[in-house]
C-alpha positions as CSV (number, residue, x, y, z in Angstrom):
1,M,102.3,-60.6,28.7
2,T,101.3,-59.1,25.3
3,D,103.3,-55.9,26.0
4,H,106.3,-57.9,24.8
5,A,104.7,-59.5,21.8
6,D,106.2,-56.8,19.1
7,S,109.9,-57.3,20.2
8,P,112.2,-58.3,17.3
9,P,111.9,-61.8,16.3
10,V,115.5,-62.7,16.6
11,R,118.4,-61.1,18.8
12,R,121.6,-61.3,17.1
13,L,124.8,-61.6,19.1
14,A,126.0,-58.3,18.1
15,D,122.6,-56.7,19.5
16,W,123.9,-57.3,23.0
17,D,125.5,-54.4,25.0
18,A,129.3,-55.0,24.8
19,D,129.9,-52.6,27.6
20,L,127.6,-54.6,29.7
21,L,129.2,-57.8,28.8
22,T,132.8,-56.5,29.5
23,R,131.6,-55.6,32.9
24,L,130.0,-58.8,33.6
25,A,133.2,-60.6,32.7
26,T,135.1,-58.3,34.8
27,E,132.8,-58.8,38.1
28,H,132.1,-62.5,37.6
29,G,134.8,-64.2,35.6
30,T,134.7,-66.3,32.9
31,P,133.4,-68.8,31.6
32,Q,129.9,-67.6,32.5
33,Y,126.4,-68.0,31.3
34,V,124.4,-64.7,30.8
35,M,120.5,-65.0,30.6
36,D,118.5,-62.2,29.7
37,L,115.1,-62.9,31.5
38,D,113.4,-60.0,29.7
39,R,114.0,-61.5,26.4
40,V,112.8,-64.9,27.8
41,K,109.4,-63.1,28.5
42,E,109.4,-61.3,25.3
43,N,109.9,-64.8,23.4
44,Y,107.0,-66.2,25.2
45,A,104.7,-63.4,24.5
46,R,105.3,-63.1,21.0
47,F,105.0,-67.0,20.8
48,S,101.7,-67.0,22.6
49,A,100.4,-63.9,20.5
50,A,101.0,-65.9,17.2
51,F,98.8,-68.6,18.5
52,P,96.0,-66.7,20.3
53,D,93.7,-69.6,20.5
54,A,96.3,-72.1,21.6
55,H,97.6,-73.1,24.9
56,V,101.2,-72.6,24.9
57,M,103.5,-74.3,27.3
58,Y,107.1,-74.1,27.9
59,A,109.3,-77.1,27.4
60,A,111.4,-77.0,30.7
61,K,114.1,-79.3,29.1
62,A,115.5,-76.4,27.1
63,H,116.3,-74.7,30.4
64,T,115.2,-75.5,33.9
65,G,117.1,-72.9,35.7
66,K,114.9,-71.4,38.5
67,A,115.2,-67.8,37.3
68,V,114.0,-68.8,33.9
69,L,111.3,-70.8,35.3
70,E,110.0,-68.0,37.8
71,A,110.2,-65.6,34.6
72,L,107.8,-67.7,32.7
73,L,105.5,-68.5,35.4
74,D,105.4,-64.6,36.0
75,V,104.2,-64.1,32.5
76,G,101.3,-67.0,32.9
77,A,103.4,-69.7,31.0
78,D,102.5,-73.3,32.1
79,I,105.3,-75.9,32.1
80,E,105.7,-79.3,30.3
81,C,108.3,-81.5,31.8
82,A,110.1,-84.5,30.8
83,A,111.5,-85.9,34.0
84,W,110.6,-86.0,37.6
85,G,113.4,-83.6,38.5
86,E,111.8,-81.0,36.2
87,L,108.6,-81.5,37.8
88,Q,110.0,-80.6,41.3
89,R,112.1,-77.8,40.1
90,S,108.8,-76.5,38.5
91,I,107.0,-76.6,41.6
92,D,109.8,-75.1,43.6
93,A,109.8,-72.2,41.1
94,G,106.0,-71.5,42.1
95,A,104.3,-73.7,39.4
96,D,100.8,-75.3,40.5
97,P,101.3,-78.9,40.0
98,N,97.9,-79.3,38.8
99,T,99.2,-77.3,35.7
100,L,102.0,-79.4,34.9
101,Q,102.3,-82.0,32.0
102,Y,104.8,-85.0,32.4
103,T,105.9,-86.7,29.1
104,A,107.2,-89.8,30.3
105,V,109.9,-91.4,27.9
106,N,111.1,-94.7,29.1
107,P,110.5,-93.3,32.6
108,P,112.5,-94.9,35.4
109,D,110.6,-96.4,38.3
110,H,111.4,-93.5,40.4
111,D,110.0,-90.9,38.1
112,L,106.7,-92.8,37.9
113,D,106.6,-93.1,41.7
114,Y,107.3,-89.4,42.2
115,A,104.6,-88.7,39.3
116,V,101.6,-90.9,41.0
117,N,102.6,-89.8,44.5
118,L,102.3,-86.3,43.1
119,A,98.9,-86.6,41.5
120,E,97.4,-88.0,44.5
121,D,97.3,-84.2,45.9
122,A,97.4,-82.6,42.3
123,P,94.8,-84.5,40.3
124,G,95.3,-82.0,37.6
125,L,98.7,-83.4,36.7
126,T,98.7,-85.1,33.3
127,I,100.9,-88.0,32.5
128,T,102.0,-88.3,28.7
129,I,102.7,-92.2,27.8
130,G,104.5,-93.3,24.9
131,A,104.5,-97.1,25.5
132,T,101.9,-99.5,26.8
133,D,104.3,-100.7,29.4
134,T,104.0,-97.3,31.0
135,L,100.3,-97.9,31.2
136,D,100.8,-101.1,32.8
137,R,103.2,-99.7,35.3
138,L,100.8,-97.0,36.0
139,A,98.0,-99.5,36.8
140,D,100.4,-101.3,38.9
141,R,100.8,-98.1,41.1
142,G,97.1,-97.6,41.5
143,Y,96.9,-94.6,39.2
144,D,93.8,-94.0,37.2
145,G,94.0,-90.1,36.5
146,R,94.7,-88.1,33.6
147,V,96.7,-89.5,30.7
148,A,97.6,-88.3,27.2
149,I,99.0,-90.5,24.5
150,R,102.1,-89.7,22.7
151,I,101.7,-90.4,18.9
152,N,104.9,-91.6,16.8
153,P,103.7,-89.8,13.8
154,G,106.4,-91.6,11.6
155,I,108.0,-88.2,10.3
156,G,110.8,-86.6,11.7
157,T,111.9,-82.9,11.2
158,G,114.6,-80.6,12.8
159,H,118.2,-79.4,12.5
160,H,119.9,-82.8,13.3
161,E,119.1,-86.6,13.0
162,K,119.5,-86.9,16.8
163,V,116.5,-84.5,17.5
164,A,114.2,-85.6,15.0
165,T,112.0,-87.5,17.3
166,G,108.9,-88.1,15.4
167,A,110.5,-90.8,13.5
168,D,112.4,-92.5,16.0
169,A,110.8,-95.6,17.5
170,K,111.9,-94.5,21.1
171,F,109.2,-91.8,21.1
172,G,105.4,-92.5,21.2
173,I,102.9,-95.4,20.3
174,P,103.1,-96.5,16.7
175,Y,100.6,-94.6,14.6
176,E,98.2,-97.5,13.7
177,Q,98.1,-98.7,17.2
178,V,96.8,-95.4,18.7
179,P,93.1,-96.2,18.3
180,E,93.4,-99.3,20.3
181,V,95.6,-98.0,23.1
182,A,93.0,-95.1,23.3
183,E,90.2,-97.6,24.1
184,R,92.1,-99.1,26.8
185,V,93.1,-95.8,28.4
186,R,89.4,-94.7,28.1
187,E,88.5,-97.8,30.1
188,E,91.3,-97.7,32.9
189,F,92.3,-93.8,33.0
190,D,91.1,-90.3,32.2
191,L,92.3,-89.9,28.3
192,V,92.6,-86.1,28.0
193,G,94.7,-85.8,25.1
194,L,97.1,-86.8,22.2
195,H,100.5,-85.5,21.9
196,A,103.4,-85.7,19.5
197,H,106.8,-84.1,18.9
198,A,108.2,-84.2,15.3
199,G,111.6,-82.5,16.0
200,S,113.5,-79.5,16.8
201,G,115.0,-76.6,15.4
202,V,112.6,-76.1,12.8
203,L,112.7,-72.7,10.9
204,T,110.3,-71.4,8.0
205,D,111.6,-73.6,5.2
206,G,111.1,-76.8,7.4
207,L,107.7,-75.9,8.4
208,E,106.2,-78.1,5.5
209,D,107.6,-81.5,6.7
210,H,106.9,-80.2,10.2
211,C,103.1,-79.7,9.4
212,K,103.1,-83.2,7.6
213,A,103.7,-84.7,10.9
214,I,101.1,-82.1,12.5
215,E,98.5,-83.1,10.0
216,R,98.8,-86.9,11.1
217,V,98.2,-85.9,14.4
218,G,95.0,-84.0,13.6
219,E,93.8,-86.9,11.7
220,M,94.5,-89.4,14.6
221,A,92.6,-87.0,17.0
222,R,89.3,-87.2,14.8
223,R,89.8,-90.9,14.6
224,V,89.8,-91.3,18.4
225,G,87.2,-88.7,18.8
226,D,88.6,-85.1,19.4
227,N,85.3,-84.0,20.7
228,E,86.0,-86.3,23.8
229,L,89.7,-84.9,24.3
230,E,90.7,-81.9,26.4
231,F,93.6,-81.1,24.2
232,V,95.8,-82.1,21.2
233,D,99.4,-81.3,21.8
234,V,101.6,-81.1,18.7
235,G,104.8,-80.3,20.6
236,G,107.6,-77.8,20.1
237,G,110.6,-77.6,17.8
238,Y,110.3,-74.3,16.6
239,G,113.7,-72.9,16.0
240,V,116.0,-69.9,16.0
241,P,118.6,-68.8,13.5
242,Y,122.1,-70.0,15.0
243,R,124.0,-68.6,11.5
244,E,123.9,-64.6,11.2
245,E,122.6,-65.1,7.6
246,E,119.6,-67.3,8.5
247,P,116.1,-65.4,8.7
248,P,113.9,-65.8,11.9
249,L,111.1,-68.2,12.0
250,D,108.2,-66.5,10.5
251,L,105.7,-67.0,13.2
252,D,102.6,-65.7,11.1
253,V,103.3,-68.4,8.4
254,A,104.0,-70.9,11.0
255,S,100.8,-70.1,12.8
256,E,98.7,-70.4,9.8
257,M,100.4,-73.5,8.6
258,V,100.0,-75.2,12.0
259,R,96.4,-74.4,12.1
260,D,95.8,-75.8,8.6
261,A,97.7,-78.8,9.2
262,V,96.0,-79.9,12.4
263,G,92.4,-79.2,11.0
264,E,89.3,-78.4,12.6
265,L,89.3,-79.8,16.2
266,D,86.9,-79.5,19.2
267,A,89.8,-80.0,21.6
268,T,92.2,-77.4,22.4
269,L,95.4,-77.1,20.5
270,K,98.5,-77.2,22.8
271,L,102.1,-76.2,21.6
272,E,105.2,-76.6,23.8
273,P,108.1,-74.2,22.4
274,G,111.4,-74.5,24.4
275,R,114.5,-73.5,22.3
276,Y,112.4,-70.6,20.7
277,I,111.7,-69.1,24.2
278,V,115.1,-69.2,25.5
279,A,117.8,-69.7,23.0
280,D,118.6,-66.0,21.8
281,A,118.2,-65.0,25.4
282,G,121.3,-66.4,26.5
283,L,125.1,-66.4,25.6
284,I,128.5,-67.5,27.0
285,L,131.5,-65.3,27.9
286,T,134.9,-66.7,27.6
287,T,138.3,-65.3,27.8
288,V,141.3,-65.9,25.2
289,N,144.2,-67.4,26.9
290,T,146.3,-68.8,24.2
291,I,147.1,-67.7,20.5
292,K,148.9,-70.3,18.4
293,E,150.1,-69.9,14.8
294,A,149.7,-73.5,13.4
295,P,150.4,-74.3,9.6
296,D,146.8,-74.4,8.5
297,T,145.0,-72.1,11.0
298,T,145.4,-69.9,13.9
299,V,144.3,-71.6,17.2
300,V,142.7,-69.5,19.6
301,G,142.6,-71.1,23.3
302,V,139.6,-70.1,25.5
303,D,138.5,-70.9,29.1
304,A,135.1,-72.3,28.1
305,S,135.1,-76.0,26.8
306,L,132.6,-78.7,25.7
307,A,132.0,-79.0,29.2
308,T,130.5,-75.4,29.2
309,L,128.5,-75.9,26.0
310,I,128.5,-79.4,24.3
311,R,126.3,-78.6,21.4
312,P,129.2,-77.9,18.6
313,A,130.7,-81.4,19.9
314,M,127.5,-83.5,20.1
315,F,125.7,-82.1,17.2
316,G,128.2,-80.2,15.2
317,S,126.1,-77.2,15.9
318,Y,127.2,-73.7,14.8
319,H,127.0,-71.0,17.5
320,P,127.9,-67.4,16.7
321,M,131.1,-65.9,17.9
322,Y,131.9,-62.1,18.7
323,N,134.9,-60.5,20.0
324,V,133.2,-58.4,22.7
325,S,136.8,-56.6,23.6
326,A,137.5,-55.4,20.3
327,P,134.8,-55.9,17.8
328,D,136.2,-53.3,15.5
329,R,139.3,-55.3,14.7
330,D,139.7,-56.6,11.2
331,P,138.3,-60.1,11.0
332,H,140.7,-63.1,11.2
333,E,139.9,-66.6,10.5
334,V,140.5,-68.5,13.7
335,T,139.9,-72.0,15.2
336,V,138.6,-71.8,18.7
337,G,139.0,-74.4,21.3
338,G,138.9,-75.1,24.9
339,P,141.0,-76.7,27.3
340,V,139.4,-80.1,27.4
341,C,141.8,-83.0,26.1
342,T,139.9,-84.0,23.1
343,S,139.7,-82.6,19.2
344,A,136.0,-82.3,19.7
345,D,136.6,-79.4,22.2
346,V,136.2,-76.9,19.2
347,F,133.7,-74.0,19.1
348,A,134.6,-72.8,15.6
349,H,136.9,-73.9,12.8
350,D,138.5,-71.3,10.7
351,R,135.8,-68.8,11.6
352,P,136.2,-65.0,10.9
353,I,136.4,-63.2,14.1
354,A,137.7,-59.8,14.9
355,R,141.2,-60.5,15.5
356,P,141.5,-62.1,19.0
357,E,144.4,-61.3,21.3
358,R,145.1,-62.8,24.8
359,D,142.8,-61.6,27.4
360,D,140.1,-60.6,25.1
361,V,136.5,-61.8,26.0
362,L,134.8,-63.5,23.4
363,A,130.9,-64.2,23.4
364,I,129.3,-67.4,22.1
365,G,125.7,-66.8,21.2
366,N,122.4,-68.5,21.1
367,A,123.4,-70.6,24.2
368,G,120.3,-70.1,26.2
369,S,118.7,-73.7,25.1
370,Y,120.5,-76.8,25.9
371,G,123.6,-75.0,27.1
372,Y,123.6,-74.9,30.8
373,E,121.4,-78.0,30.8
374,L,124.2,-80.1,29.2
375,A,126.8,-78.6,31.0
376,S,129.2,-81.1,32.8
377,Q,132.1,-81.3,35.1
378,F,134.4,-83.2,32.8
379,H,138.1,-82.7,33.6
380,S,136.9,-81.9,37.1
381,Q,135.8,-78.3,36.0
382,P,133.3,-76.8,38.0
383,R,130.3,-75.5,36.2
384,P,130.2,-71.6,35.5
385,P,128.0,-69.1,37.2
386,E,124.7,-67.7,35.2
387,I,124.2,-64.4,35.6
388,A,120.4,-63.2,35.2
389,L,119.5,-59.8,33.6
390,E,116.0,-58.3,34.4
391,D,114.5,-54.9,34.4
392,G,118.0,-53.3,34.2
393,E,119.6,-55.2,36.7
394,A,122.2,-58.0,36.8
395,R,122.3,-60.7,39.5
396,V,123.7,-64.1,40.2
397,A,121.1,-66.7,39.4
398,R,123.7,-69.6,39.8
399,R,126.9,-69.1,41.5
400,R,130.1,-70.7,39.9
401,E,130.9,-74.1,41.4
402,T,133.9,-75.0,43.4
403,L,135.9,-78.3,43.3
404,D,134.1,-79.0,46.5
405,D,130.9,-78.9,44.7
406,V,132.3,-81.5,42.2
407,T,133.7,-83.8,44.7
408,R,131.1,-83.5,47.6
409,V,129.3,-86.5,46.7
410,E,132.4,-88.8,46.9
411,Q,132.6,-91.2,49.8
């Protein structure tokens, strides 16, 4: 695992091998996702090396593809899951269910049924609760196993208000209610830890606010007795630079600030990076099909859409773009959009890109986290393939869907 710890802290879009990307586009068509599993392993190793005394888990929701999960399990990662499907997919990829942590957020009955049944044969499974209702529902199912309490620290951080979970009432037990809830958990279950997640996409300049939330988690751990807890989990949220001019997260600074914020603990510190592990390991290849000169901009139409990558439409997210076919052409400000019938289906507005022409292949960077995970079949578009790169080889990790895949559930 530590063999990869000294790899570069960020992989820019221009660092990818253009010849390889051109070949992949030719062989597998576009749009397609490309996922570099070697980079996934490097990112996990680098993060783990920065927190040598912590237990680093991978937050599966960032990318639950089997190839990614298998790569991380190969280098010793444990998996944190937010839904029953992620639990099952982690097990299918080779995870020991006794090592899994299930963070239940308003869990449907089916999710709790699955988790409780799983725990009957895997008593090491941890269920993290964020509402006393969940405790009632677990008790109704006869569950008395491992429970962690998710705290709402009242402080949210991250790149967008929609991911600032630490201040959102949807997530976690209100801070001052935690000691009372902890007493109940100790009476009816096995209280093994506390958990919190402040937000997502935090870079170095956002660490101060991020660590204010972590400080409150450490304080609460000592209030409820950290010497009686197995772990204190401060979640993930560690970001990657999406814009070319943004510096990468300084992991040495992050490690020092997180340790100082959480304070002295008898319990093990846990962290759950997701985006940091997979974001810059993935990209999208898409082909230009239309060039249109409009009064205020040049519109470049591509075959990827918000059904392929919804983050720009959903969060207003910036993703770097690169002309793989002709990177040396003079840059030209263009608006890049897909074939979906909404004005939200735009990847970039007035972005300087090496002048695109019809049939050029463009790359959309930092698509490894919350990319394929949020892909849809809107407009009856089959989802793209995912090509995995590992040890110098390329393979199809997920085939391209067909229309039969889109319609097979209809009756």
